[in-house]
N, C-alpha and C positions, 0 to 999 in steps of 0.2 A: 809268285803266287801270294806272298804276304802282302805285296802292294795292292793286289786286287781286293783282298779282304779288308784292307784299310780304306780303300776307295768306296767300298759298298755302303757303309754308314753315311758317308758324305753324300752319296747319290740319293739315299733315302731322305735325308734332310732337305736336299734340293727339291726333290719331287714333292715333299710335304709342303714346302714353302710355296711351290708353284701352284699346288692345288688350293692352298689357302688364298692365294692371290686371285685364282680363277673364281673362287666362291664368294669373294668380296662383292658386295652390292655397289654398283656405280650409280651416282645420282647427279643430275644437273640441279641447278638452283631451283628451277620450276618444279622438278620432281621432289626436291626436298620440301618445298612449300606444300605441295599436295600431300606428302607423307605426314607433315606436321599437322595439317588440317584434319587428318584422320586419327592421329595418335597423341597430339598434344593434350596435356592435362587441362590447360586453360580452355581448349575447345570442348573437351569432354564435360567440364563443369558448366560451360555455357549451354550445352545441350541439356544437361540436368536441370538448369534453371528454366529452360523452355518447357520441359516436361512438368516441372513443379507449377509453372504458371497455368498449364492446362488443368491440372488437378485443382488449383485454386478456383477456377471457373466452376468446376463441378461442385466444389464446397460451397461457394456463394449461391449457386443455383438451388442447392438442397434446402437453404433456409426458407425458400418460398413454397416448397412442396409439403404436403401433409406429413406430420410426424406421428407415427403409431408406436406405442410402447405397451408391453404387457408387464404385469407385476403379480407376484405371489407374496402373501404375508400370513404368517402363522404366529399366534400369541396365546399363551396359556397362563392363566392366573393361578399362582400358587395359593393366594388368599384372595377370595373375591371381595372387592370393596363393597361395604354396606353403607347406605344413606339413612340416617334416622328420620322418622316422621314426627311432625309436631304432636304434642300431647293431646289426646282426644280426637286426633284426625282419623276420619273414617275413609279409608281408601276407596270404598265403593260409593261414597256419596250418601247424602242424607236421604234422598228419595230413590236411590238405585240399589238398595240392598237386596231386595227380592230378585230384581233383574240380574244383578251381579251373581247371585247364588245360582239362578237358573242357568246363566251363561257358564258358570264354573262347572255345573253338572253336565253340560253338553260337551265340555272339553274332553279330549282323549286322555287316557291315563298318563301318557307320556308328557302331554302339555300340563296336566294337573300337577305332575311331579315337579315340573320346572317352576310352576307358580308357587308351590309349597316351599321349594328350595330357596326362592328369592324373596319370599314374603314371610317373615318370621318375627318373633318377639324376643326382646332381651330386657334385662333389668336396667331401669334408669337410676339417677342419683338418689331418688326417694325410695328405692326398693320396689317400685311398681314396674310392671312389664311395659316396655316401650316398643312401639312398632318400628321396624326397619325394613328397607327394601334394597335389593341388589339389581342393578341395571345390566349386569354382565354375567355371562356364563363362563365356565373355566376355559373352554377351548373356543378360540376364534380364528377362523381361517378365511382369508379373502383372496379371490382371484379376480383381476380387473384387466380390462383392455381400454387404454386411453388414446384419444385422438386430439391433436392440436393442429390447427391449420391457419396460416396467415391469410387474411382477407385483403388488407391494405396496409402498406408500409411505404412511405414516401422515399425512404433511403434504400429500399431493396433493389429497385431497377437501376439506380445510380451506382450502387455498389457492384452490381452484376456487370454493368458497362465498364466500371473501373477495372474489374478483373480481366475483362477482354482487352482493355487498353494496356494493362500490365503485361499480358501475353505478347502483345505487339511490341512493347518496350523490350522484353527479353529477346525477341527475334532481331530487333535492330541492334541490341547490345551484342548479339552473336556476330553480326557483321563487323562491329567494332573490334571484337576479340579476334576475328579472322585477320583483320588488318594488322593488329598488334603482333599476332603470331608471324605473319608474313614479314613484317619489319624485323622481328627478332631473328628469323631464319636468315634474312639478308645479312644482318650484322654478324651472324655466326658463320655463315658460309664463306663470305668474301675473304676473311683472314686465312682460312685454310687454303683457299685458291691462291692467295698471294704468296704464302709460304711455299706452296707446291711449285709455283713458277720460279721462285728464287732458288729452290733446291735443284730444279732442272737446269737453270742457268749455271749454278755451281758445278753440277755434274759435267756440263759441257766445258766449262773453264778448267776443271781438274783434268779432263781428258786432253785438252789442248796443251796445258802446262806440262803434263806428264810426257807428252810427245816432244815438247821443246826440251825438257830435261834430258830425255834420251838422246836427242841430237847433240846437246851440249856435252854430255858425257862422251859421246863418240868423237866430238871435236877435241875434247881434252885428251883422249887417248892418242890422238894424232898430233897433239902439241899445238892446236890452234885455239885453245881456250884455257882459262885458268880455273883453279879450284874455287876461287872466289865466285866465279860465275855459277858453278854448280851449287855452291852453298846458298847463294841468293835465291835461285830457282827452287831449291829443295825447301827453303824456309817459306817461300810463297805457297808452295804446294801443301806444306804442312798446315799453314794458316787456313787455307781453303778447306781442307778436310775437317779441321776443328770447327770452322764456321758452319760447315754442312751438318755436322753432328748436332750442333746447337739448334739449327733450324729444324732438324728432324724432330728433336724433343719438343720444340715449340709447336710444330705441326700436330704432334700427338695430343698436346694439351688443347689446342684449338679444335681438333677433331672430336675430342671427348665433349667439349662444350657444344659442338654442333649436334652430336648424338643426343645429348640431354635436351637441347632446345626442340628438336623435332620428335622426341619420344622414341628414339631408336635404341635397341638393346646395346648397352655399353660394352659388352664383351664380344660383340660380333663386328667383323671388319666392315669398313665403309670407305668408299673412294669417291672423291669429288671429280666429276667428269666434264665440267665446263672449261672453256678456254677464255682467258682475259681478252685476247685480241678479238675473238668472235663476239663476245658479250658487249664490247664497247662500240657497238654500231652507232652510226650517226643518229642524232635525236632531233632533227629539224622539225619533225611533226610535233614533238613535245614543246619545242621552243615557240612554235606558232600558236599554241593553245593558251587561252585566257583562263584565269582562275574561275572555277565553278564550285563555290562552297557547298551547294546543295548536293553535289556528288559525293561529298565526304560523309561517311557513316556517323561521324561525331555530331554533325549538324542535324542529321535525321534523328539521332538519339535525343538531342535536346528538344527538338520539335515535339517528339512523343512525350517527353517530360512536361512540356508546356500543356499539352492536352490533358495529361493526367492531373496536373495542378488545377486546371479548370474544372475537371470532374470532382476534385476534392472540395472545391468551393460549393458545388451543387450538393454534394453529399452532406456537408455540414448545414446547409440551408434546409435540407430535407428534415433535419432534426426538429424543426419547428412544427412539422405536420403531425397530426394525430395518427395513431396506428390502431387497427382493428384486427382482432383474431377470434377464431372460434375454437371451442373445445367441447369434448364429449367423452363419456366413459360408460362402459357396461361392466357390471361386476356381479359376482355371486359370493355371498358371505354365509359361512356356516358357523352356528353357535350351539354349544351344548356342553354339559358337564362331562359327557363322554362322547365317544364316536358312534354310538348307536341311537341314543335318545334325543339328539339335537335336531336342528332344522336348518334349511337353507333359505336365505333371504335374498332374493334378486333385487338389483337396483340399476337404474340407467338414468343418465342426465345429459343435457346439452346446454351450451351457454355461449355468450359473447363477452369479449373483454376489450374495452376501449381505453386506450391510454392517450391522454391529452396533456402535452407539455404546457406548463403555465409559467413557471419561473425557475431558472437554474443558476441564478447568481451570475448571469452574463457569461457563462462558460461557452455556450455555442457562439455567442457574438465574438468572443476572443478567438475561438477556433476558426471562424470564417475570416477574421482579419489576418490571422497567421497564414491561412491558405492563400489569401490574396498577396501577402508579402512574398511567399514562396513562388507564386506565379510571376510576380514582378522580377524576382531574382533570376528565375529561369530564363525570362526574356532577355535580361541584361547579359546573362552568360552566353546566350545564342548570338547576340550582336557582337560581343567581344570575340567569340570564336570565329565568326565570319571575318571580322577585321584581321584576326591573327592568321587565318588561312590565306588571305590575300597577301599579307606580308611574307608568309612562309613560301608561297609560290614564287614571289619576286626574288627572294633570297636564294631559293633553290635554282632558279634560272640563272642568276648571276654566278652561283657556285659552279654550275655546269659549264658555263662559258669560260670561267677561269681555269677549270680543270682541263677543258679541251685545249686551251692555249698552252698550259703547262705541258701537256702531252706532246703537242706539236714541237715545242722547244726542246723537250727531252729527246724526241726522235732525231732532231737535228744534231743534238749533242752526242747521241749514241752513234750516229753515222760518222761524225767527226772523230770520236774516240776510237772507233773501229779502224778508220783509215790511219790514224796515228800509230796504233798498235801494229797494224800490218806493215807499215813502213819501217817501224823500229825493228821488227823481226827480220825483214829483208836486209836492212843495213847490217844487222848483227850477223846474219848468215854470210854476207859478203865481206865481212871483216872490217867494215867502215863505221860500225856502231858498237857501243858497249852494252854489256848486260844490264848495266844500271839504267840505261835508256829504256830497255825492254821492260824492266821491272816497273819503272815509273809509268810507262804507257799501259802496262798491264793493270796496275792499281787504278789508274784513271778509268780504264775501260770497265773494270768491275764496279766501281762507284757509279759510273754512268748507267750501266745496266740495271743496278739496283734502283737508281732514281727513275729510270724509265718504267720499270715494273710498278713502282709506287705511284707514278703518274697514271698508269693504266688503272690501278686499283681506285685511285681518287676519282677518276672520270666515271668508272662504273658505279661507284658509290653515289656520286652526284647525280647520275642518271636515275638510279633507283629512288633517290630522295625526291627528285623532280616528279617522277611518276606517282609516288605516294602523295606528294603535295597536291597534285592535280586530281587525286581520287581515282587513279587507275589501278 
């Protein structure tokens, strides 16, 4: 009964581990690339750049649309400013006194009070009464509606087209980012797959060696083997297990790097599901293809940059053209010493504003020349990139052929090492060979297996690099 209770926690742990393994997401390299294209921060930022470019078009377009603004302004004079009149000055005029008095009599009492408040006398330097006048009342409130509209501006339509071209640039840049992310996923995925293949090989070798050790111990008990034979095999088994533990730790590090690359949660399990042998299919189709630089998103991106530089030249040239805009306003202004006896004064106006550039110290001339230099530099960069792509394709094709030849040679070496190992085991079991021969053949087989897996990895990497160089 006690043994049953001791076994129960172990069963729970085993079931928990099995459930965790079943819940782990399995991904092929293509699935990892697709996942990265949805969750990578580089891709998310590229999409944000596209959305920002869309808003820039709206922003540039708004400059050509009428601009309407409202304003409210209130001002109260704590001391109303007075303006002195010249000595002997008759504000009503020499021939208009009677008319002025008649007009004054016809004013309303409220307006007469305003005139009396603003037209008064004070002592001058000679002690005589000097005439002063105030042109402001204490309370001034203005409500206005202003309109500004562009009629002609040579740079407007060029700037709007430049904004559209920038949106196209961000879309092409997005394709470049996708390519970069896919390259990064390949570089992060393949090491995990390589380590996994090596661990599986080690598991098989450990299983085979454990079986041989059991047989040797049986032979030793019957007197047909020595303790030295057992010790050699036990040492080899221990080294294999140590190496396996080291590879497991390396795989965890590589797997964490893969999760980070594709934007996968770091604390959730992930299993790579591809197989090196299946992925390294023949690539005769790739070898037959010629370099097509125009299929590469980098070239397309530079071509878009060339078009934007051409627009930049047009934009700077448009700075020599005059610009014409219209403006208008409608407003109501209240003036009064208080808020009951004042009056409202309406006003409205329209107008045109013409700006003609005459001389700017050769600033626009320098800007146009700099834009031309940028255009020339972009064209040179495109030609350099096209030449580099052709060299990259040629080198990738050569690397693939070399990797394929190495894999073929390693396959032959692996077959030979396996035959040697099998023969050494047979001779040892029949008593005509030594355990030292088995150990040496065993070590040679392990090394050849590792070399073969590395050759598989190199071939797959060379194939991916060839596809990327061809723009696929």
